[in-house]
Backbone as XML, in Angstrom:
<?xml version="1.0"?>
<chain id="A" units="angstrom">
  <residue number="1" name="MET">
    <atom name="N" x="-7.472" y="2.878" z="-46.072"/>
    <atom name="CA" x="-6.678" y="2.843" z="-45.156"/>
    <atom name="C" x="-5.793" y="1.547" z="-45.580"/>
  </residue>
  <residue number="2" name="SER">
    <atom name="N" x="-4.469" y="2.049" z="-45.001"/>
    <atom name="CA" x="-3.397" y="0.972" z="-45.568"/>
    <atom name="C" x="-3.004" y="-0.253" z="-44.949"/>
  </residue>
  <residue number="3" name="THR">
    <atom name="N" x="-2.780" y="-0.920" z="-45.120"/>
    <atom name="CA" x="-2.554" y="-2.104" z="-44.661"/>
    <atom name="C" x="-1.950" y="-2.164" z="-43.452"/>
  </residue>
  <residue number="4" name="LEU">
    <atom name="N" x="-0.976" y="-1.277" z="-42.668"/>
    <atom name="CA" x="-0.692" y="-1.322" z="-42.027"/>
    <atom name="C" x="-1.603" y="-0.875" z="-40.593"/>
  </residue>
  <residue number="5" name="GLU">
    <atom name="N" x="-2.078" y="0.305" z="-41.266"/>
    <atom name="CA" x="-3.705" y="-0.018" z="-40.141"/>
    <atom name="C" x="-4.827" y="-0.723" z="-40.447"/>
  </residue>
  <residue number="6" name="LYS">
    <atom name="N" x="-4.873" y="-1.226" z="-41.030"/>
    <atom name="CA" x="-5.420" y="-2.189" z="-40.741"/>
    <atom name="C" x="-5.438" y="-3.706" z="-39.657"/>
  </residue>
  <residue number="7" name="ILE">
    <atom name="N" x="-4.065" y="-4.048" z="-40.376"/>
    <atom name="CA" x="-3.665" y="-4.518" z="-38.886"/>
    <atom name="C" x="-3.079" y="-4.483" z="-38.366"/>
  </residue>
  <residue number="8" name="LYS">
    <atom name="N" x="-2.697" y="-2.933" z="-37.549"/>
    <atom name="CA" x="-2.828" y="-2.874" z="-36.140"/>
    <atom name="C" x="-4.477" y="-2.591" z="-35.719"/>
  </residue>
  <residue number="9" name="ALA">
    <atom name="N" x="-5.464" y="-2.363" z="-36.574"/>
    <atom name="CA" x="-7.389" y="-2.796" z="-36.387"/>
    <atom name="C" x="-7.722" y="-4.037" z="-35.747"/>
  </residue>
  <residue number="10" name="ASP">
    <atom name="N" x="-7.683" y="-4.769" z="-36.511"/>
    <atom name="CA" x="-7.532" y="-6.204" z="-36.162"/>
    <atom name="C" x="-6.885" y="-6.618" z="-35.057"/>
  </residue>
  <residue number="11" name="ALA">
    <atom name="N" x="-5.358" y="-5.746" z="-34.916"/>
    <atom name="CA" x="-4.621" y="-6.768" z="-33.551"/>
    <atom name="C" x="-5.584" y="-6.031" z="-32.499"/>
  </residue>
  <residue number="12" name="ALA">
    <atom name="N" x="-5.672" y="-4.426" z="-32.247"/>
    <atom name="CA" x="-7.093" y="-3.749" z="-31.420"/>
    <atom name="C" x="-8.045" y="-4.896" z="-30.864"/>
  </residue>
  <residue number="13" name="LYS">
    <atom name="N" x="-8.335" y="-5.930" z="-31.775"/>
    <atom name="CA" x="-9.630" y="-6.200" z="-31.722"/>
    <atom name="C" x="-9.495" y="-8.070" z="-30.888"/>
  </residue>
  <residue number="14" name="LEU">
    <atom name="N" x="-8.503" y="-7.973" z="-30.794"/>
    <atom name="CA" x="-7.669" y="-9.747" z="-30.380"/>
    <atom name="C" x="-7.357" y="-9.502" z="-28.794"/>
  </residue>
  <residue number="15" name="PRO">
    <atom name="N" x="-7.489" y="-11.542" z="-28.498"/>
    <atom name="CA" x="-7.883" y="-11.213" z="-26.626"/>
    <atom name="C" x="-6.419" y="-10.432" z="-26.465"/>
  </residue>
  <residue number="16" name="PRO">
    <atom name="N" x="-6.532" y="-10.196" z="-25.586"/>
    <atom name="CA" x="-4.803" y="-10.535" z="-24.832"/>
    <atom name="C" x="-3.861" y="-11.626" z="-24.797"/>
  </residue>
  <residue number="17" name="ASP">
    <atom name="N" x="-3.883" y="-12.864" z="-24.406"/>
    <atom name="CA" x="-2.954" y="-13.684" z="-24.778"/>
    <atom name="C" x="-3.229" y="-14.202" z="-26.429"/>
  </residue>
  <residue number="18" name="GLU">
    <atom name="N" x="-3.559" y="-13.545" z="-26.669"/>
    <atom name="CA" x="-3.593" y="-13.438" z="-28.713"/>
    <atom name="C" x="-2.726" y="-12.251" z="-28.862"/>
  </residue>
  <residue number="19" name="LEU">
    <atom name="N" x="-2.723" y="-11.364" z="-28.784"/>
    <atom name="CA" x="-1.788" y="-10.239" z="-28.804"/>
    <atom name="C" x="-0.883" y="-10.484" z="-28.342"/>
  </residue>
  <residue number="20" name="TYR">
    <atom name="N" x="-0.823" y="-10.828" z="-27.009"/>
    <atom name="CA" x="0.898" y="-11.634" z="-26.725"/>
    <atom name="C" x="1.372" y="-12.437" z="-27.600"/>
  </residue>
  <residue number="21" name="GLU">
    <atom name="N" x="0.994" y="-13.237" z="-27.786"/>
    <atom name="CA" x="2.051" y="-14.600" z="-29.248"/>
    <atom name="C" x="2.204" y="-13.704" z="-30.298"/>
  </residue>
  <residue number="22" name="LEU">
    <atom name="N" x="0.892" y="-12.324" z="-30.629"/>
    <atom name="CA" x="1.198" y="-11.747" z="-32.463"/>
    <atom name="C" x="2.678" y="-10.834" z="-31.750"/>
  </residue>
  <residue number="23" name="ALA">
    <atom name="N" x="2.843" y="-10.432" z="-30.921"/>
    <atom name="CA" x="3.896" y="-9.360" z="-30.290"/>
    <atom name="C" x="5.224" y="-9.875" z="-29.946"/>
  </residue>
  <residue number="24" name="LYS">
    <atom name="N" x="5.192" y="-11.677" z="-29.612"/>
    <atom name="CA" x="6.543" y="-12.532" z="-29.509"/>
    <atom name="C" x="6.742" y="-12.781" z="-30.983"/>
  </residue>
  <residue number="25" name="TRP">
    <atom name="N" x="6.002" y="-12.974" z="-31.751"/>
    <atom name="CA" x="6.324" y="-13.664" z="-33.617"/>
    <atom name="C" x="7.363" y="-12.656" z="-33.925"/>
  </residue>
  <residue number="26" name="ILE">
    <atom name="N" x="6.253" y="-10.816" z="-33.907"/>
    <atom name="CA" x="6.361" y="-9.994" z="-34.606"/>
    <atom name="C" x="8.232" y="-9.570" z="-34.159"/>
  </residue>
  <residue number="27" name="GLU">
    <atom name="N" x="8.702" y="-9.293" z="-32.484"/>
    <atom name="CA" x="9.460" y="-9.715" z="-32.210"/>
    <atom name="C" x="10.941" y="-10.372" z="-32.251"/>
  </residue>
  <residue number="28" name="GLN">
    <atom name="N" x="10.518" y="-11.910" z="-33.124"/>
    <atom name="CA" x="11.180" y="-13.001" z="-33.267"/>
    <atom name="C" x="11.682" y="-12.598" z="-34.790"/>
  </residue>
  <residue number="29" name="SER">
    <atom name="N" x="11.592" y="-12.068" z="-35.605"/>
    <atom name="CA" x="11.033" y="-11.658" z="-36.756"/>
    <atom name="C" x="12.900" y="-11.294" z="-36.418"/>
  </residue>
  <residue number="30" name="ASP">
    <atom name="N" x="13.466" y="-12.043" z="-37.820"/>
    <atom name="CA" x="15.101" y="-10.875" z="-37.903"/>
    <atom name="C" x="15.181" y="-9.788" z="-38.689"/>
  </residue>
  <residue number="31" name="ALA">
    <atom name="N" x="14.105" y="-8.934" z="-38.752"/>
    <atom name="CA" x="13.814" y="-7.852" z="-39.103"/>
    <atom name="C" x="14.027" y="-6.687" z="-38.067"/>
  </residue>
  <residue number="32" name="VAL">
    <atom name="N" x="12.755" y="-7.468" z="-37.331"/>
    <atom name="CA" x="12.854" y="-6.483" z="-35.925"/>
    <atom name="C" x="14.649" y="-6.654" z="-35.186"/>
  </residue>
  <residue number="33" name="ARG">
    <atom name="N" x="14.449" y="-7.645" z="-34.907"/>
    <atom name="CA" x="15.887" y="-7.779" z="-34.551"/>
    <atom name="C" x="16.951" y="-7.098" z="-34.544"/>
  </residue>
  <residue number="34" name="THR">
    <atom name="N" x="16.927" y="-6.771" z="-36.257"/>
    <atom name="CA" x="18.114" y="-6.073" z="-36.932"/>
    <atom name="C" x="18.026" y="-4.648" z="-36.317"/>
  </residue>
  <residue number="35" name="ILE">
    <atom name="N" x="16.924" y="-4.096" z="-36.310"/>
    <atom name="CA" x="16.048" y="-3.116" z="-36.342"/>
    <atom name="C" x="17.092" y="-2.653" z="-34.370"/>
  </residue>
  <residue number="36" name="GLN">
    <atom name="N" x="16.941" y="-3.448" z="-33.773"/>
    <atom name="CA" x="16.558" y="-3.875" z="-32.173"/>
    <atom name="C" x="18.273" y="-3.377" z="-32.251"/>
  </residue>
  <residue number="37" name="ARG">
    <atom name="N" x="19.140" y="-4.145" z="-32.782"/>
    <atom name="CA" x="20.308" y="-4.124" z="-32.290"/>
    <atom name="C" x="21.274" y="-3.101" z="-33.153"/>
  </residue>
  <residue number="38" name="ALA">
    <atom name="N" x="20.952" y="-2.661" z="-34.307"/>
    <atom name="CA" x="20.931" y="-1.603" z="-34.297"/>
    <atom name="C" x="20.339" y="0.132" z="-33.740"/>
  </residue>
  <residue number="39" name="ALA">
    <atom name="N" x="19.172" y="-0.648" z="-32.962"/>
    <atom name="CA" x="19.601" y="0.555" z="-32.091"/>
    <atom name="C" x="19.971" y="1.046" z="-30.936"/>
  </residue>
  <residue number="40" name="LEU">
    <atom name="N" x="20.649" y="-0.353" z="-29.977"/>
    <atom name="CA" x="21.378" y="-0.640" z="-29.377"/>
    <atom name="C" x="22.942" y="-0.145" z="-28.745"/>
  </residue>
  <residue number="41" name="VAL">
    <atom name="N" x="22.920" y="-0.425" z="-30.503"/>
    <atom name="CA" x="24.438" y="-0.423" z="-31.251"/>
    <atom name="C" x="24.504" y="1.593" z="-30.898"/>
  </residue>
  <residue number="42" name="ARG">
    <atom name="N" x="23.429" y="2.127" z="-31.822"/>
    <atom name="CA" x="23.532" y="3.539" z="-31.614"/>
    <atom name="C" x="23.560" y="4.094" z="-29.709"/>
  </residue>
  <residue number="43" name="ASP">
    <atom name="N" x="22.592" y="3.380" z="-28.923"/>
    <atom name="CA" x="22.694" y="3.970" z="-27.891"/>
    <atom name="C" x="24.043" y="3.480" z="-27.046"/>
  </residue>
  <residue number="44" name="ILE">
    <atom name="N" x="24.846" y="2.605" z="-27.631"/>
    <atom name="CA" x="26.088" y="2.431" z="-27.041"/>
    <atom name="C" x="27.484" y="3.582" z="-27.421"/>
  </residue>
  <residue number="45" name="GLU">
    <atom name="N" x="26.954" y="3.644" z="-28.950"/>
    <atom name="CA" x="28.131" y="4.912" z="-28.728"/>
    <atom name="C" x="27.493" y="6.151" z="-28.605"/>
  </residue>
  <residue number="46" name="VAL">
    <atom name="N" x="26.351" y="6.402" z="-28.279"/>
    <atom name="CA" x="26.028" y="7.798" z="-27.699"/>
    <atom name="C" x="26.397" y="7.918" z="-26.009"/>
  </residue>
  <residue number="47" name="GLY">
    <atom name="N" x="26.309" y="6.377" z="-25.593"/>
    <atom name="CA" x="26.425" y="6.493" z="-24.171"/>
    <atom name="C" x="28.624" y="6.534" z="-23.933"/>
  </residue>
  <residue number="48" name="ILE">
    <atom name="N" x="29.114" y="5.910" z="-24.792"/>
    <atom name="CA" x="30.724" y="6.299" z="-24.928"/>
    <atom name="C" x="30.870" y="7.790" z="-25.037"/>
  </residue>
  <residue number="49" name="ALA">
    <atom name="N" x="29.901" y="8.751" z="-26.253"/>
    <atom name="CA" x="30.791" y="9.954" z="-26.434"/>
    <atom name="C" x="30.604" y="10.318" z="-25.064"/>
  </residue>
  <residue number="50" name="ASP">
    <atom name="N" x="28.841" y="10.555" z="-24.496"/>
    <atom name="CA" x="29.276" y="10.975" z="-23.724"/>
    <atom name="C" x="30.222" y="11.094" z="-21.879"/>
  </residue>
  <residue number="51" name="ILE">
    <atom name="N" x="30.647" y="9.742" z="-22.433"/>
    <atom name="CA" x="31.763" y="9.531" z="-20.967"/>
    <atom name="C" x="32.863" y="10.742" z="-21.427"/>
  </residue>
  <residue number="52" name="GLU">
    <atom name="N" x="33.231" y="9.936" z="-23.056"/>
    <atom name="CA" x="34.376" y="10.479" z="-23.494"/>
    <atom name="C" x="34.562" y="12.618" z="-23.334"/>
  </residue>
  <residue number="53" name="ASN">
    <atom name="N" x="33.441" y="12.349" z="-23.353"/>
    <atom name="CA" x="33.093" y="13.775" z="-23.348"/>
    <atom name="C" x="32.611" y="14.282" z="-21.871"/>
  </residue>
  <residue number="54" name="GLY">
    <atom name="N" x="33.010" y="14.255" z="-21.434"/>
    <atom name="CA" x="32.617" y="14.197" z="-18.914"/>
    <atom name="C" x="31.190" y="14.422" z="-19.326"/>
  </residue>
  <residue number="55" name="ARG">
    <atom name="N" x="30.366" y="14.085" z="-19.719"/>
    <atom name="CA" x="28.666" y="14.300" z="-19.350"/>
    <atom name="C" x="28.213" y="13.049" z="-18.625"/>
  </residue>
  <residue number="56" name="PHE">
    <atom name="N" x="28.451" y="13.137" z="-17.485"/>
    <atom name="CA" x="27.844" y="11.979" z="-16.613"/>
    <atom name="C" x="28.684" y="11.858" z="-14.695"/>
  </residue>
  <residue number="57" name="THR">
    <atom name="N" x="27.287" y="11.596" z="-14.488"/>
    <atom name="CA" x="27.712" y="11.569" z="-12.597"/>
    <atom name="C" x="28.436" y="10.448" z="-12.181"/>
  </residue>
  <residue number="58" name="GLU">
    <atom name="N" x="29.760" y="11.277" z="-11.162"/>
    <atom name="CA" x="30.220" y="9.628" z="-10.467"/>
    <atom name="C" x="30.201" y="9.021" z="-9.172"/>
  </residue>
  <residue number="59" name="CYS">
    <atom name="N" x="29.127" y="8.519" z="-9.136"/>
    <atom name="CA" x="28.484" y="8.284" z="-7.895"/>
    <atom name="C" x="30.419" y="7.327" z="-6.608"/>
  </residue>
  <residue number="60" name="LYS">
    <atom name="N" x="30.661" y="7.734" z="-5.525"/>
    <atom name="CA" x="31.700" y="7.242" z="-5.553"/>
    <atom name="C" x="31.327" y="6.691" z="-4.248"/>
  </residue>
  <residue number="61" name="ASN">
    <atom name="N" x="30.151" y="6.620" z="-3.840"/>
    <atom name="CA" x="29.552" y="5.200" z="-2.662"/>
    <atom name="C" x="27.983" y="5.342" z="-3.096"/>
  </residue>
  <residue number="62" name="ASP">
    <atom name="N" x="27.648" y="4.689" z="-1.653"/>
    <atom name="CA" x="26.064" y="4.064" z="-1.897"/>
    <atom name="C" x="25.267" y="5.146" z="-1.602"/>
  </residue>
  <residue number="63" name="GLU">
    <atom name="N" x="25.722" y="6.114" z="-0.159"/>
    <atom name="CA" x="25.298" y="7.608" z="-0.240"/>
    <atom name="C" x="24.970" y="8.211" z="-1.371"/>
  </residue>
  <residue number="64" name="GLU">
    <atom name="N" x="26.213" y="8.492" z="-1.830"/>
    <atom name="CA" x="26.294" y="9.720" z="-2.916"/>
    <atom name="C" x="25.038" y="9.028" z="-4.759"/>
  </residue>
  <residue number="65" name="LEU">
    <atom name="N" x="25.351" y="7.981" z="-4.527"/>
    <atom name="CA" x="24.576" y="7.016" z="-5.045"/>
    <atom name="C" x="22.492" y="7.174" z="-5.058"/>
  </residue>
  <residue number="66" name="ARG">
    <atom name="N" x="22.275" y="6.955" z="-3.760"/>
    <atom name="CA" x="21.034" y="7.034" z="-3.324"/>
    <atom name="C" x="20.427" y="8.745" z="-3.436"/>
  </residue>
  <residue number="67" name="ALA">
    <atom name="N" x="21.160" y="9.517" z="-3.343"/>
    <atom name="CA" x="20.737" y="10.764" z="-3.051"/>
    <atom name="C" x="20.881" y="10.871" z="-4.592"/>
  </residue>
  <residue number="68" name="PHE">
    <atom name="N" x="21.939" y="10.760" z="-5.434"/>
    <atom name="CA" x="21.468" y="11.064" z="-7.273"/>
    <atom name="C" x="20.374" y="10.148" z="-7.297"/>
  </residue>
  <residue number="69" name="MET">
    <atom name="N" x="20.090" y="9.405" z="-7.315"/>
    <atom name="CA" x="19.257" y="8.821" z="-7.591"/>
    <atom name="C" x="17.244" y="9.361" z="-6.637"/>
  </residue>
  <residue number="70" name="GLU">
    <atom name="N" x="17.656" y="10.400" z="-6.007"/>
    <atom name="CA" x="16.755" y="10.650" z="-5.365"/>
    <atom name="C" x="15.580" y="11.996" z="-5.722"/>
  </residue>
  <residue number="71" name="GLY">
    <atom name="N" x="17.354" y="13.041" z="-6.586"/>
    <atom name="CA" x="16.908" y="13.733" z="-7.165"/>
    <atom name="C" x="16.445" y="14.071" z="-8.129"/>
  </residue>
  <residue number="72" name="ILE">
    <atom name="N" x="16.811" y="12.298" z="-8.973"/>
    <atom name="CA" x="16.329" y="12.415" z="-10.087"/>
    <atom name="C" x="14.545" y="11.649" z="-9.958"/>
  </residue>
  <residue number="73" name="LYS">
    <atom name="N" x="14.409" y="10.618" z="-8.922"/>
    <atom name="CA" x="12.709" y="10.792" z="-8.188"/>
    <atom name="C" x="11.823" y="12.482" z="-7.954"/>
  </residue>
  <residue number="74" name="ALA">
    <atom name="N" x="12.952" y="13.321" z="-7.598"/>
    <atom name="CA" x="12.361" y="14.486" z="-6.743"/>
    <atom name="C" x="12.110" y="15.436" z="-8.223"/>
  </residue>
  <residue number="75" name="ARG">
    <atom name="N" x="13.103" y="15.438" z="-9.561"/>
    <atom name="CA" x="12.738" y="16.106" z="-10.837"/>
    <atom name="C" x="11.722" y="15.599" z="-10.971"/>
  </residue>
  <residue number="76" name="GLY">
    <atom name="N" x="11.587" y="14.486" z="-11.696"/>
    <atom name="CA" x="10.810" y="13.650" z="-12.104"/>
    <atom name="C" x="9.045" y="13.850" z="-12.050"/>
  </residue>
  <residue number="77" name="ARG">
    <atom name="N" x="8.961" y="13.675" z="-10.505"/>
    <atom name="CA" x="7.866" y="14.055" z="-9.391"/>
    <atom name="C" x="7.153" y="15.422" z="-9.712"/>
  </residue>
  <residue number="78" name="ALA">
    <atom name="N" x="7.892" y="16.372" z="-9.671"/>
    <atom name="CA" x="7.865" y="17.679" z="-10.016"/>
    <atom name="C" x="8.010" y="17.673" z="-11.537"/>
  </residue>
  <residue number="79" name="LYS">
    <atom name="N" x="8.287" y="17.611" z="-12.229"/>
    <atom name="CA" x="7.951" y="17.403" z="-13.546"/>
    <atom name="C" x="6.300" y="16.871" z="-14.327"/>
  </residue>
  <residue number="80" name="LEU">
    <atom name="N" x="6.146" y="16.126" z="-13.259"/>
    <atom name="CA" x="4.882" y="15.301" z="-13.638"/>
    <atom name="C" x="3.429" y="15.897" z="-12.308"/>
  </residue>
  <residue number="81" name="GLY">
    <atom name="N" x="4.066" y="17.363" z="-11.258"/>
    <atom name="CA" x="3.058" y="17.494" z="-10.962"/>
    <atom name="C" x="2.368" y="16.939" z="-9.686"/>
  </residue>
  <residue number="82" name="ILE">
    <atom name="N" x="3.721" y="15.172" z="-9.004"/>
    <atom name="CA" x="3.275" y="14.735" z="-8.146"/>
    <atom name="C" x="3.872" y="15.177" z="-6.590"/>
  </residue>
  <residue number="83" name="SER">
    <atom name="N" x="3.133" y="15.432" z="-5.793"/>
    <atom name="CA" x="4.037" y="15.797" z="-4.275"/>
    <atom name="C" x="4.337" y="14.303" z="-3.950"/>
  </residue>
  <residue number="84" name="ASP">
    <atom name="N" x="5.630" y="15.032" z="-3.062"/>
    <atom name="CA" x="5.471" y="13.446" z="-2.367"/>
    <atom name="C" x="4.663" y="12.852" z="-1.296"/>
  </residue>
  <residue number="85" name="ALA">
    <atom name="N" x="4.095" y="13.662" z="-0.919"/>
    <atom name="CA" x="3.261" y="13.042" z="-0.400"/>
    <atom name="C" x="1.871" y="11.720" z="-0.912"/>
  </residue>
  <residue number="86" name="SER">
    <atom name="N" x="1.865" y="12.363" z="-2.294"/>
    <atom name="CA" x="0.932" y="11.598" z="-3.202"/>
    <atom name="C" x="1.318" y="10.642" z="-3.487"/>
  </residue>
  <residue number="87" name="ALA">
    <atom name="N" x="3.234" y="10.582" z="-3.407"/>
    <atom name="CA" x="3.143" y="9.135" z="-4.164"/>
    <atom name="C" x="3.656" y="7.957" z="-3.066"/>
  </residue>
  <residue number="88" name="ALA">
    <atom name="N" x="3.374" y="8.196" z="-1.894"/>
    <atom name="CA" x="3.826" y="7.562" z="-0.309"/>
    <atom name="C" x="2.261" y="6.348" z="-0.595"/>
  </residue>
</chain>
């Protein structure tokens, strides 16, 4: 068993409040923040490239935005096999 596997197994045994404290401690480490920052920069670069290449949907008003979001919701529910009646 690797060191990481041992840590994961031990962490799984922690009470929720201690697990939360461990997660906060890890998240605040410089190494994790560096990785998160690099991932954010990559995501922003992908978004900029999408816009520059015309891969976006423009909603000109609240009605168009609501219709767009409803479409996303309907496709997500269909993919998950959730009917509109059971989602209400």
